[in-house]
C-alpha positions as a Markdown table, in Angstrom:
| # | Residue | x | y | z |
|---|---|---|---|---|
| 1 | Met | -0.9 | 23.7 | 102.3 |
| 2 | Asp | -0.5 | 26.0 | 105.3 |
| 3 | Phe | 3.3 | 25.3 | 105.5 |
| 4 | Leu | 3.5 | 26.4 | 101.7 |
| 5 | Gln | 1.6 | 29.5 | 102.2 |
| 6 | Ser | 3.8 | 30.6 | 104.7 |
| 7 | His | 6.5 | 30.9 | 102.7 |
| 8 | Val | 4.9 | 32.8 | 100.2 |
| 9 | Thr | 7.2 | 36.1 | 99.7 |
| 10 | His | 5.2 | 39.3 | 98.0 |
| 11 | Gly | 4.9 | 41.4 | 95.2 |
| 12 | Ala | 8.0 | 41.3 | 92.3 |
| 13 | Arg | 9.8 | 38.7 | 94.3 |
| 14 | Gln | 6.7 | 36.4 | 94.3 |
| 15 | Val | 7.0 | 34.5 | 91.1 |
| 16 | Tyr | 10.9 | 35.6 | 89.7 |
| 17 | Thr | 13.6 | 35.7 | 92.4 |
| 18 | Gly | 16.2 | 35.7 | 90.0 |
| 19 | Glu | 19.8 | 35.3 | 90.9 |
| 20 | Val | 19.3 | 35.0 | 94.7 |
| 21 | Gly | 16.2 | 32.5 | 94.6 |
| 22 | Leu | 18.7 | 29.9 | 91.8 |
| 23 | Lys | 21.2 | 29.9 | 94.4 |
| 24 | Arg | 19.2 | 29.3 | 96.7 |
| 25 | Thr | 17.1 | 26.2 | 95.0 |
| 26 | Arg | 20.9 | 25.1 | 94.1 |
| 27 | Tyr | 22.0 | 24.7 | 97.6 |
| 28 | Ile | 19.2 | 23.1 | 98.6 |
| 29 | Leu | 19.4 | 20.3 | 95.9 |
| 30 | His | 23.3 | 20.1 | 96.6 |
| 31 | Leu | 22.4 | 18.8 | 100.6 |
| 32 | Leu | 20.5 | 16.1 | 99.3 |
| 33 | Lys | 23.3 | 15.5 | 96.8 |
| 34 | Asp | 22.0 | 17.0 | 94.0 |
| 35 | Pro | 18.8 | 14.3 | 93.1 |
| 36 | Gln | 18.3 | 16.3 | 90.0 |
| 37 | Asn | 21.7 | 15.5 | 88.1 |
| 38 | Glu | 20.7 | 11.5 | 88.5 |
| 39 | Leu | 18.1 | 11.8 | 86.3 |
| 40 | Lys | 17.4 | 12.7 | 82.7 |
| 41 | Ile | 16.3 | 15.8 | 82.4 |
| 42 | Ile | 14.2 | 17.5 | 79.3 |
| 43 | His | 13.5 | 20.8 | 80.1 |
| 44 | Ile | 11.4 | 23.5 | 78.1 |
| 45 | Ala | 11.4 | 27.1 | 77.9 |
| 46 | Gly | 9.9 | 29.1 | 76.2 |
| 47 | Thr | 6.9 | 32.2 | 75.6 |
| 48 | Ser | 3.7 | 29.9 | 74.4 |
| 49 | Gly | 3.5 | 26.4 | 74.2 |
| 50 | Lys | 6.1 | 24.9 | 76.4 |
| 51 | Gly | 2.9 | 23.0 | 78.3 |
| 52 | Ser | 1.8 | 21.7 | 75.9 |
| 53 | Thr | 4.8 | 20.5 | 74.1 |
| 54 | Ala | 5.7 | 19.2 | 77.9 |
| 55 | Tyr | 2.4 | 16.8 | 78.4 |
| 56 | Phe | 3.5 | 15.9 | 74.6 |
| 57 | Ile | 6.9 | 14.6 | 75.0 |
| 58 | Asn | 6.0 | 12.9 | 78.3 |
| 59 | Asp | 3.0 | 11.0 | 76.8 |
| 60 | Ile | 5.2 | 10.0 | 74.2 |
| 61 | Leu | 7.8 | 8.4 | 76.2 |
| 62 | Glu | 5.3 | 7.1 | 78.6 |
| 63 | Ser | 3.4 | 5.2 | 75.2 |
| 64 | His | 7.2 | 3.4 | 74.7 |
| 65 | Gly | 7.1 | 2.2 | 78.2 |
| 66 | Phe | 9.2 | 4.6 | 80.5 |
| 67 | Lys | 8.3 | 5.6 | 83.6 |
| 68 | Thr | 7.5 | 9.2 | 83.3 |
| 69 | Gly | 7.8 | 12.5 | 85.7 |
| 70 | Leu | 6.2 | 15.2 | 84.5 |
| 71 | Asn | 6.3 | 19.1 | 86.3 |
| 72 | Val | 4.2 | 21.6 | 84.9 |
| 73 | Ser | 3.7 | 25.3 | 86.1 |
| 74 | Pro | 1.0 | 26.7 | 87.2 |
| 75 | His | -1.3 | 23.6 | 88.3 |
| 76 | Ile | -5.0 | 24.5 | 87.3 |
| 77 | Val | -6.6 | 22.7 | 89.8 |
| 78 | Asp | -4.6 | 20.3 | 92.5 |
| 79 | Ile | -1.1 | 21.0 | 92.7 |
| 80 | Arg | -0.4 | 17.3 | 92.4 |
| 81 | Glu | -0.2 | 18.7 | 88.7 |
| 82 | Arg | 3.0 | 19.2 | 89.3 |
| 83 | Phe | 4.7 | 16.2 | 90.1 |
| 84 | Gln | 3.2 | 13.6 | 87.9 |
| 85 | Ile | 4.1 | 10.4 | 87.7 |
| 86 | Cys | 3.2 | 8.8 | 84.6 |
| 87 | Arg | 0.7 | 11.2 | 84.2 |
| 88 | Asn | -1.3 | 10.1 | 87.3 |
| 89 | Tyr | -0.9 | 12.4 | 90.7 |
| 90 | Ile | 1.1 | 11.2 | 93.9 |
| 91 | Ser | -1.0 | 10.4 | 96.8 |
| 92 | Lys | -1.9 | 13.3 | 99.3 |
| 93 | Lys | -0.2 | 11.4 | 102.0 |
| 94 | Met | 2.7 | 10.7 | 99.2 |
| 95 | Leu | 3.3 | 14.1 | 99.1 |
| 96 | Val | 2.8 | 15.1 | 102.9 |
| 97 | His | 5.5 | 12.4 | 103.2 |
| 98 | Tyr | 7.6 | 14.0 | 100.7 |
| 99 | Leu | 7.2 | 17.7 | 101.7 |
| 100 | Ser | 8.0 | 16.4 | 105.5 |
| 101 | Glu | 11.3 | 14.8 | 104.5 |
| 102 | Leu | 12.7 | 17.7 | 103.2 |
| 103 | Ile | 11.4 | 20.6 | 105.7 |
| 104 | Pro | 14.5 | 20.4 | 107.7 |
| 105 | Tyr | 16.5 | 20.9 | 104.5 |
| 106 | Phe | 14.6 | 24.3 | 103.6 |
| 107 | Glu | 15.0 | 25.3 | 107.6 |
| 108 | Gln | 18.7 | 25.0 | 107.2 |
| 109 | Thr | 18.7 | 27.2 | 104.2 |
| 110 | Gly | 16.9 | 29.7 | 106.0 |
| 111 | Asn | 19.4 | 29.9 | 108.7 |
| 112 | Thr | 22.1 | 30.7 | 105.7 |
| 113 | Pro | 22.5 | 34.4 | 104.1 |
| 114 | Leu | 20.4 | 33.1 | 101.3 |
| 115 | Gly | 17.5 | 32.9 | 103.2 |
| 116 | Tyr | 14.4 | 30.8 | 103.4 |
| 117 | Pro | 13.2 | 28.9 | 99.9 |
| 118 | Thr | 10.0 | 30.9 | 98.2 |
| 119 | Tyr | 6.9 | 28.5 | 97.2 |
| 120 | Phe | 7.8 | 28.0 | 93.6 |
| 121 | Glu | 11.7 | 27.1 | 94.2 |
| 122 | Ile | 10.2 | 24.9 | 97.9 |
| 123 | Leu | 8.0 | 23.0 | 95.0 |
| 124 | Thr | 10.6 | 22.9 | 92.0 |
| 125 | Val | 12.9 | 21.1 | 94.7 |
| 126 | Leu | 10.0 | 19.0 | 95.6 |
| 127 | Ser | 9.8 | 17.8 | 92.0 |
| 128 | Phe | 13.3 | 16.9 | 91.6 |
| 129 | Tyr | 13.0 | 15.1 | 94.3 |
| 130 | Ile | 9.9 | 12.6 | 93.8 |
| 131 | Phe | 11.0 | 11.9 | 90.0 |
| 132 | His | 14.3 | 10.7 | 92.1 |
| 133 | Lys | 13.2 | 9.0 | 94.6 |
| 134 | Asn | 10.5 | 6.9 | 92.2 |
| 135 | His | 13.0 | 6.1 | 89.9 |
| 136 | Val | 12.0 | 8.0 | 86.9 |
| 137 | Asp | 13.1 | 7.2 | 83.7 |
| 138 | Tyr | 12.8 | 10.5 | 82.1 |
| 139 | Ala | 11.8 | 13.8 | 83.9 |
| 140 | Val | 9.8 | 16.4 | 82.0 |
| 141 | Ile | 10.3 | 19.8 | 83.3 |
| 142 | Glu | 8.8 | 22.8 | 82.6 |
| 143 | Thr | 10.8 | 26.6 | 83.1 |
| 144 | Gly | 8.4 | 29.3 | 85.0 |
| 145 | Met | 9.5 | 32.3 | 83.8 |
| 146 | Gly | 12.4 | 32.9 | 81.8 |
| 147 | Gly | 15.1 | 30.5 | 82.2 |
| 148 | Leu | 18.4 | 31.4 | 82.6 |
| 149 | Leu | 17.3 | 32.2 | 86.4 |
| 150 | Asp | 14.8 | 30.5 | 87.0 |
| 151 | Ala | 14.5 | 27.9 | 89.9 |
| 152 | Thr | 13.8 | 24.8 | 87.8 |
| 153 | Asn | 17.7 | 25.6 | 85.9 |
| 154 | Val | 19.8 | 23.7 | 88.3 |
| 155 | Val | 20.3 | 20.8 | 85.8 |
| 156 | Thr | 24.4 | 20.5 | 85.1 |
| 157 | Asn | 24.5 | 17.5 | 83.2 |
| 158 | Ser | 25.5 | 17.8 | 79.9 |
| 159 | Asn | 22.7 | 14.7 | 79.3 |
| 160 | Lys | 20.0 | 17.2 | 79.6 |
| 161 | Val | 17.9 | 18.2 | 76.4 |
| 162 | Ser | 16.5 | 21.6 | 76.1 |
| 163 | Val | 13.7 | 22.9 | 74.7 |
| 164 | Leu | 12.8 | 26.0 | 73.0 |
| 165 | Thr | 9.0 | 27.3 | 72.0 |
| 166 | Asn | 8.0 | 29.9 | 70.6 |
| 167 | Ile | 9.5 | 33.0 | 71.7 |
| 168 | Gly | 7.3 | 36.0 | 72.1 |
| 169 | Tyr | 6.6 | 39.1 | 74.2 |
| 170 | Asp | 5.1 | 38.1 | 77.8 |
| 171 | His | 6.7 | 38.9 | 81.2 |
| 172 | Thr | 8.5 | 41.9 | 79.8 |
| 173 | Asn | 9.1 | 43.9 | 82.9 |
| 174 | Ile | 11.7 | 40.6 | 84.2 |
| 175 | Leu | 12.8 | 39.1 | 80.7 |
| 176 | Gly | 13.3 | 42.1 | 78.5 |
| 177 | His | 11.3 | 44.6 | 75.9 |
| 178 | Thr | 12.8 | 43.0 | 73.1 |
| 179 | Leu | 12.3 | 39.2 | 71.4 |
| 180 | Lys | 16.5 | 39.0 | 71.4 |
| 181 | Ser | 16.5 | 39.9 | 75.7 |
| 182 | Ile | 13.6 | 37.5 | 76.1 |
| 183 | Ala | 15.1 | 34.2 | 73.8 |
| 184 | Glu | 18.7 | 35.0 | 75.9 |
| 185 | Asn | 17.1 | 34.8 | 78.8 |
| 186 | Lys | 14.9 | 31.5 | 77.5 |
| 187 | Ala | 18.1 | 30.0 | 75.9 |
| 188 | Gly | 20.0 | 30.3 | 79.5 |
| 189 | Ile | 19.1 | 26.8 | 80.0 |
| 190 | Val | 21.1 | 25.1 | 77.2 |
| 191 | Gln | 23.6 | 23.0 | 79.0 |
| 192 | Ser | 27.1 | 22.6 | 77.7 |
| 193 | His | 27.7 | 19.6 | 74.9 |
| 194 | Ser | 23.8 | 19.2 | 74.9 |
| 195 | Thr | 21.4 | 18.6 | 72.4 |
| 196 | Ile | 18.9 | 21.3 | 71.7 |
| 197 | Ile | 14.8 | 21.1 | 69.6 |
| 198 | Ala | 13.9 | 24.1 | 69.1 |
| 199 | Ala | 10.7 | 25.5 | 67.0 |
| 200 | Trp | 11.5 | 27.8 | 64.0 |
| 201 | Pro | 11.6 | 31.2 | 65.4 |
| 202 | Glu | 11.9 | 34.7 | 64.0 |
| 203 | Pro | 15.3 | 35.9 | 62.3 |
| 204 | Glu | 16.5 | 37.9 | 65.5 |
| 205 | Val | 15.8 | 34.7 | 67.6 |
| 206 | Leu | 17.2 | 32.5 | 65.2 |
| 207 | Asp | 20.7 | 34.5 | 65.6 |
| 208 | Val | 20.4 | 34.5 | 69.8 |
| 209 | Phe | 19.7 | 30.4 | 69.8 |
| 210 | Asn | 22.6 | 29.6 | 66.8 |
| 211 | Arg | 24.7 | 31.7 | 68.9 |
| 212 | Lys | 24.2 | 29.9 | 72.0 |
| 213 | Ala | 24.4 | 26.6 | 70.5 |
| 214 | Ala | 28.3 | 27.6 | 69.4 |
| 215 | Gln | 29.2 | 29.1 | 72.5 |
| 216 | Ser | 28.0 | 26.5 | 74.2 |
| 217 | Asn | 29.3 | 23.3 | 72.1 |
| 218 | Ser | 25.7 | 22.1 | 71.7 |
| 219 | Thr | 23.8 | 20.6 | 68.5 |
| 220 | Ile | 20.7 | 22.5 | 67.9 |
| 221 | Glu | 17.8 | 21.4 | 65.3 |
| 222 | Tyr | 14.6 | 23.3 | 64.2 |
| 223 | Val | 11.7 | 21.6 | 63.7 |
| 224 | Lys | 10.0 | 23.9 | 60.6 |
| 225 | Pro | 6.7 | 24.4 | 59.5 |
| 226 | Asp | 5.9 | 22.6 | 56.1 |
| 227 | Glu | 9.0 | 21.3 | 55.6 |
| 228 | His | 8.9 | 18.6 | 59.3 |
| 229 | Tyr | 5.0 | 18.8 | 60.1 |
| 230 | Thr | 2.3 | 19.5 | 57.4 |
| 231 | Val | -1.5 | 19.6 | 58.6 |
| 232 | Val | -3.4 | 17.5 | 56.2 |
| 233 | Arg | -7.1 | 18.3 | 56.8 |
| 234 | Asn | -8.8 | 19.0 | 60.3 |
| 235 | Ser | -12.3 | 19.6 | 61.7 |
| 236 | Pro | -14.1 | 21.0 | 64.9 |
| 237 | Glu | -13.2 | 17.9 | 66.5 |
| 238 | Ser | -9.5 | 17.0 | 65.3 |
| 239 | Val | -6.8 | 17.6 | 63.5 |
| 240 | Tyr | -4.9 | 15.3 | 61.1 |
| 241 | Phe | -1.0 | 16.0 | 59.9 |
| 242 | Asp | 2.2 | 14.3 | 59.1 |
| 243 | Val | 5.6 | 14.5 | 60.5 |
| 244 | His | 8.4 | 14.0 | 58.6 |
| 245 | Trp | 11.8 | 13.8 | 61.2 |
| 246 | Arg | 15.7 | 12.5 | 59.7 |
| 247 | Thr | 14.8 | 9.0 | 58.7 |
| 248 | Leu | 11.4 | 9.1 | 60.6 |
| 249 | Thr | 8.2 | 9.9 | 58.3 |
| 250 | Ile | 4.9 | 9.3 | 60.3 |
| 251 | Lys | 1.5 | 10.3 | 58.2 |
| 252 | Asp | -2.2 | 10.9 | 59.3 |
| 253 | Ile | -1.5 | 11.3 | 63.2 |
| 254 | Lys | -4.6 | 12.0 | 64.8 |
| 255 | Leu | -4.9 | 15.3 | 67.2 |
| 256 | Ser | -8.0 | 15.0 | 69.2 |
| 257 | Thr | -8.6 | 18.7 | 69.3 |
| 258 | Pro | -9.0 | 21.1 | 66.9 |
| 259 | Ala | -6.3 | 23.6 | 68.2 |
| 260 | Leu | -4.2 | 23.9 | 65.3 |
| 261 | Phe | -1.7 | 25.2 | 67.5 |
| 262 | Gln | -0.9 | 22.2 | 68.6 |
| 263 | Val | 0.2 | 20.3 | 65.3 |
| 264 | Gln | 3.5 | 22.1 | 65.9 |
| 265 | Asn | 4.0 | 21.6 | 69.7 |
| 266 | Ala | 3.0 | 17.5 | 69.2 |
| 267 | Ala | 6.0 | 17.7 | 66.1 |
| 268 | Ile | 8.5 | 19.4 | 68.4 |
| 269 | Ala | 7.7 | 16.6 | 70.4 |
| 270 | Ile | 8.0 | 14.3 | 68.3 |
| 271 | Ala | 11.4 | 15.7 | 67.3 |
| 272 | Thr | 12.9 | 15.3 | 71.1 |
| 273 | Val | 11.9 | 12.1 | 71.8 |
| 274 | Tyr | 13.9 | 11.0 | 68.2 |
| 275 | Ala | 16.6 | 12.5 | 69.6 |
| 276 | Leu | 16.8 | 10.6 | 72.8 |
| 277 | Ser | 16.1 | 7.3 | 70.8 |
| 278 | Gln | 19.0 | 7.7 | 69.2 |
| 279 | Arg | 21.0 | 8.7 | 72.2 |
| 280 | Asp | 19.8 | 6.3 | 74.2 |
| 281 | Val | 19.3 | 3.5 | 72.0 |
| 282 | Phe | 15.3 | 2.9 | 72.0 |
| 283 | Thr | 12.7 | 2.2 | 69.0 |
| 284 | Leu | 10.5 | 4.4 | 68.1 |
| 285 | Ser | 7.0 | 2.8 | 68.1 |
| 286 | Glu | 4.7 | 4.6 | 65.1 |
| 287 | Arg | 1.6 | 3.4 | 66.4 |
| 288 | Ser | 2.3 | 4.0 | 70.2 |
| 289 | Ile | 3.4 | 7.7 | 69.0 |
| 290 | Lys | 0.1 | 7.5 | 67.1 |
| 291 | Lys | -1.5 | 6.2 | 70.1 |
| 292 | Ala | -0.3 | 8.9 | 72.7 |
| 293 | Ile | -0.9 | 11.9 | 70.6 |
| 294 | Ala | -4.3 | 10.8 | 69.5 |
| 295 | Ala | -5.4 | 10.3 | 73.4 |
| 296 | Phe | -4.0 | 13.8 | 74.4 |
| 297 | Thr | -5.4 | 16.4 | 76.7 |
| 298 | Ile | -4.2 | 18.9 | 78.2 |
| 299 | Pro | -6.4 | 20.9 | 80.7 |
| 300 | Ala | -7.1 | 24.8 | 80.1 |
| 301 | Arg | -6.3 | 25.0 | 76.2 |
| 302 | Met | -8.5 | 24.8 | 73.6 |
| 303 | Glu | -10.8 | 22.6 | 75.8 |
| 304 | Phe | -14.4 | 21.9 | 75.1 |
| 305 | Phe | -17.1 | 21.5 | 77.2 |
| 306 | His | -20.4 | 20.9 | 77.1 |
| 307 | Ser | -23.7 | 21.6 | 79.0 |
| 308 | Gly | -26.7 | 20.5 | 77.4 |
| 309 | Thr | -27.0 | 21.6 | 74.0 |
| 310 | Lys | -23.9 | 24.8 | 75.0 |
| 311 | Thr | -20.1 | 24.5 | 74.0 |
| 312 | Ile | -17.7 | 26.4 | 76.3 |
| 313 | Ile | -14.2 | 26.4 | 74.9 |
| 314 | Val | -11.2 | 27.2 | 77.0 |
| 315 | Asp | -8.4 | 28.6 | 76.9 |
| 316 | Gly | -5.7 | 30.1 | 79.3 |
| 317 | Ala | -4.7 | 32.7 | 76.3 |
| 318 | His | -3.1 | 35.6 | 78.8 |
| 319 | Asn | -0.5 | 37.0 | 76.1 |
| 320 | Glu | -0.6 | 38.3 | 73.2 |
| 321 | Gln | 1.3 | 35.2 | 71.3 |
| 322 | Lys | -0.7 | 32.8 | 73.0 |
| 323 | Met | -4.1 | 35.1 | 72.2 |
| 324 | Lys | -3.0 | 35.6 | 68.6 |
| 325 | Thr | -2.7 | 31.8 | 68.0 |
| 326 | Phe | -5.8 | 31.0 | 70.2 |
| 327 | Val | -8.1 | 33.6 | 68.3 |
| 328 | Gly | -6.8 | 32.1 | 65.3 |
| 329 | Ser | -7.8 | 29.0 | 65.5 |
| 330 | Leu | -11.0 | 30.0 | 66.5 |
| 331 | Gln | -11.7 | 31.7 | 63.2 |
| 332 | His | -10.4 | 28.8 | 61.4 |
| 333 | Ile | -12.6 | 26.7 | 63.3 |
| 334 | Phe | -15.8 | 28.6 | 62.8 |
| 335 | Pro | -15.2 | 30.8 | 60.2 |
| 336 | Gly | -17.6 | 33.8 | 60.5 |
| 337 | Glu | -18.7 | 32.8 | 64.1 |
| 338 | Thr | -18.8 | 35.2 | 66.7 |
| 339 | Phe | -18.7 | 34.1 | 70.5 |
| 340 | Asp | -20.2 | 35.1 | 74.1 |
| 341 | Leu | -17.1 | 35.3 | 76.0 |
| 342 | Leu | -16.0 | 35.3 | 79.9 |
| 343 | Ile | -12.7 | 37.1 | 80.4 |
| 344 | Ala | -10.7 | 38.3 | 83.2 |
| 345 | Phe | -6.7 | 39.4 | 83.1 |
| 346 | Lys | -4.0 | 39.9 | 85.0 |
| 347 | Ala | -3.6 | 43.4 | 85.9 |
| 348 | Ser | -0.2 | 43.2 | 85.0 |
| 349 | Lys | -0.9 | 42.0 | 81.3 |
| 350 | Asp | -1.0 | 44.2 | 78.2 |
| 351 | Ile | -4.7 | 44.3 | 78.5 |
| 352 | Thr | -4.9 | 47.1 | 75.1 |
| 353 | Thr | -3.4 | 44.4 | 72.7 |
| 354 | Leu | -5.3 | 41.3 | 74.0 |
| 355 | Ala | -9.0 | 43.6 | 74.6 |
| 356 | Ser | -8.2 | 44.1 | 70.4 |
| 357 | Leu | -7.3 | 40.7 | 69.9 |
| 358 | Ile | -10.6 | 39.4 | 71.0 |
| 359 | Ile | -13.4 | 42.1 | 70.3 |
| 360 | Pro | -13.2 | 40.4 | 66.2 |
| 361 | Leu | -14.7 | 37.1 | 67.7 |
| 362 | Ala | -17.1 | 38.6 | 70.4 |
| 363 | His | -21.0 | 39.1 | 69.6 |
| 364 | Arg | -20.8 | 39.9 | 73.9 |
| 365 | Ile | -18.4 | 40.5 | 76.3 |
| 366 | Ser | -18.6 | 39.3 | 80.2 |
| 367 | Ile | -15.7 | 41.0 | 81.9 |
| 368 | Thr | -15.3 | 39.7 | 85.9 |
| 369 | Ser | -12.1 | 39.0 | 87.9 |
| 370 | Phe | -10.6 | 36.1 | 89.6 |
| 371 | Phe | -8.9 | 35.2 | 93.5 |
| 372 | His | -7.0 | 32.5 | 92.8 |
| 373 | Leu | -6.5 | 30.3 | 95.9 |
| 374 | Asp | -2.5 | 29.2 | 94.7 |
| 375 | Pro | -0.7 | 30.8 | 97.0 |
| 376 | Gln | 1.4 | 31.8 | 94.5 |
| 377 | Phe | -0.3 | 33.7 | 92.5 |
| 378 | Thr | -2.1 | 35.9 | 94.6 |
| 379 | Phe | -2.3 | 38.8 | 92.4 |
| 380 | Leu | -5.3 | 40.8 | 92.2 |
| 381 | Ser | -6.6 | 40.8 | 88.7 |
| 382 | Ala | -7.4 | 43.9 | 86.5 |
| 383 | Lys | -10.2 | 45.8 | 87.7 |
| 384 | Pro | -13.6 | 44.8 | 85.3 |
| 385 | Ser | -14.4 | 48.4 | 85.4 |
| 386 | Asp | -10.6 | 49.2 | 83.9 |
| 387 | Val | -10.8 | 46.2 | 81.5 |
| 388 | Ala | -14.2 | 47.4 | 80.0 |
| 389 | Arg | -12.8 | 51.2 | 79.7 |
| 390 | Thr | -10.4 | 49.6 | 77.7 |
| 391 | Phe | -12.3 | 48.2 | 75.6 |
| 392 | Asn | -14.8 | 50.9 | 75.2 |
| 393 | Gln | -11.8 | 53.0 | 74.5 |
| 394 | Leu | -11.4 | 51.0 | 71.3 |
| 395 | Gly | -14.7 | 51.5 | 70.4 |
| 396 | Tyr | -16.5 | 47.9 | 72.3 |
| 397 | Asn | -19.6 | 48.8 | 74.0 |
| 398 | Asp | -21.6 | 45.3 | 74.5 |
| 399 | Ile | -20.1 | 44.7 | 77.8 |
| 400 | Thr | -21.3 | 43.5 | 80.8 |
| 401 | Ile | -19.6 | 43.5 | 84.4 |
| 402 | Ala | -19.8 | 40.5 | 86.8 |
| 403 | Asp | -18.2 | 40.2 | 89.8 |
| 404 | Lys | -17.9 | 36.3 | 90.1 |
| 405 | Pro | -16.8 | 34.1 | 87.4 |
| 406 | Tyr | -19.3 | 31.8 | 88.4 |
| 407 | Asp | -22.2 | 33.6 | 88.4 |
| 408 | Ala | -21.2 | 35.4 | 85.3 |
| 409 | Leu | -20.8 | 31.6 | 83.3 |
| 410 | Val | -24.3 | 30.6 | 85.0 |
| 411 | Ser | -26.0 | 34.3 | 83.6 |
| 412 | Leu | -24.2 | 33.5 | 80.2 |
| 413 | Leu | -25.4 | 29.4 | 80.1 |
| 414 | Lys | -28.5 | 30.8 | 80.4 |
| 415 | Thr | -28.9 | 33.5 | 78.1 |
| 416 | Ser | -26.1 | 32.6 | 75.4 |
| 417 | Lys | -27.2 | 31.3 | 72.5 |
| 418 | Arg | -24.0 | 30.6 | 71.0 |
| 419 | Arg | -20.8 | 29.2 | 71.7 |
| 420 | Ile | -19.3 | 30.3 | 74.8 |
| 421 | Val | -15.5 | 31.0 | 75.2 |
| 422 | Val | -13.5 | 31.5 | 78.8 |
| 423 | Thr | -10.3 | 33.1 | 78.3 |
| 424 | Gly | -7.6 | 35.7 | 79.3 |
| 425 | Ser | -5.8 | 34.1 | 82.4 |
| 426 | Phe | -5.5 | 30.6 | 83.6 |
| 427 | Tyr | -6.4 | 31.7 | 87.3 |
| 428 | Leu | -9.8 | 32.2 | 85.7 |
| 429 | Ile | -10.5 | 29.3 | 84.4 |
| 430 | Gly | -8.6 | 27.5 | 87.8 |
| 431 | Glu | -11.2 | 29.2 | 89.4 |
| 432 | Leu | -14.1 | 27.3 | 87.0 |
| 433 | Tyr | -12.5 | 24.8 | 85.8 |
| 434 | Asp | -14.2 | 21.8 | 88.6 |
| 435 | Lys | -17.8 | 23.3 | 87.4 |
| 436 | Leu | -17.1 | 22.8 | 84.0 |
| 437 | Arg | -15.4 | 19.7 | 84.4 |
| 438 | Lys | -18.9 | 18.5 | 86.2 |
| 439 | Leu | -21.0 | 19.8 | 83.9 |
| 440 | Ser | -19.1 | 18.0 | 80.9 |
| 441 | Val | -19.3 | 14.9 | 82.4 |
| 442 | Asp | -23.3 | 15.6 | 83.4 |
| 443 | Asn | -24.1 | 16.9 | 80.2 |
| 444 | Thr | -26.5 | 18.5 | 81.8 |
| 445 | Thr | -27.6 | 22.0 | 81.7 |
| 446 | Phe | -26.1 | 24.5 | 83.6 |
| 447 | Ile | -29.1 | 25.5 | 86.7 |
């Protein structure tokens, strides 16, 4: 961890190094004889849903007996979330071993005009290297930001399957201020003569995706609501849905979460694995698919924790699209209910929009900040006083400011008579996650 932290860049380059970062990542992987091109890759880009879709694809493939590698970002608690093997973390000893093997290649690259790789680039190379060394059958890779110039966009094999989830407004200072420009960037992951599975998009995004498919001589299929997936029934604990995809019909699939937005992600995952089954000639098992989806869990996506009689609902909604979806799910599951909220935002976010979406849910709001220890994300969170001012300008004033997330959570658990919602940033949740998980295991009152 000290080594990784010592190679963190700062400012705008911290996360998105663009073309230079992509060239640097390709260069290192080429020194390693391009392990990424020896893998069967499922590459996922989008504004929202890409992390959940990655987990679903991984779990369905694993349920069919395949050895899977899963790369997601950011991690919530443990850096090893970024290179899981069959949903298990590699040991800390093995992580150190693999990283030590790669350091000479990082040093060699640092001595070229390309410069030393960044934290994210190192972790991207490390993921492909670990998956190759462990001989995974499939590697499921989530982009960091964007697609075209993302450090993960290093696979040149046409057997890569590209998955495009919902497109919305986020990182507009980098990806552009229109859905079209954002979609063009996300669709940059598509390789020539490849397979694309996509969420049914807005018209301007549809045009971009169709054009990209045509230009790359790729086939694209869209997963449409009502036509390909339908919610059958739902409750505060679960959702049941049907999927109809080509020759595959599966009825009454159970999701062990009330999050309605996960139905689309699960349907996209099923469509993706179907495409793989046709290409790689293996039989899909309805029983295995149902079992994988029923057992599905993912950190910080509409996750429920319990402390005594208190319920804490956690979601890392950090942009307009994610927040709309999260709020809509809460309103559907708990109609007419308001919540006590604990929130923090990254300073770069559109706080006015996020605040306006949150207000209809709010009984009262506690505003805090975060200082996430992951060196890739040393962003300062928005100042609580600035966030409070935004809520005041929108006409909402029942606000408490707390400097420390832990203290704010303790206060809410002691005083709240309502369900508690923690949202606004994965980094806020990352600071609280271990404590929340311990609470839920112990199911004891927070003191």
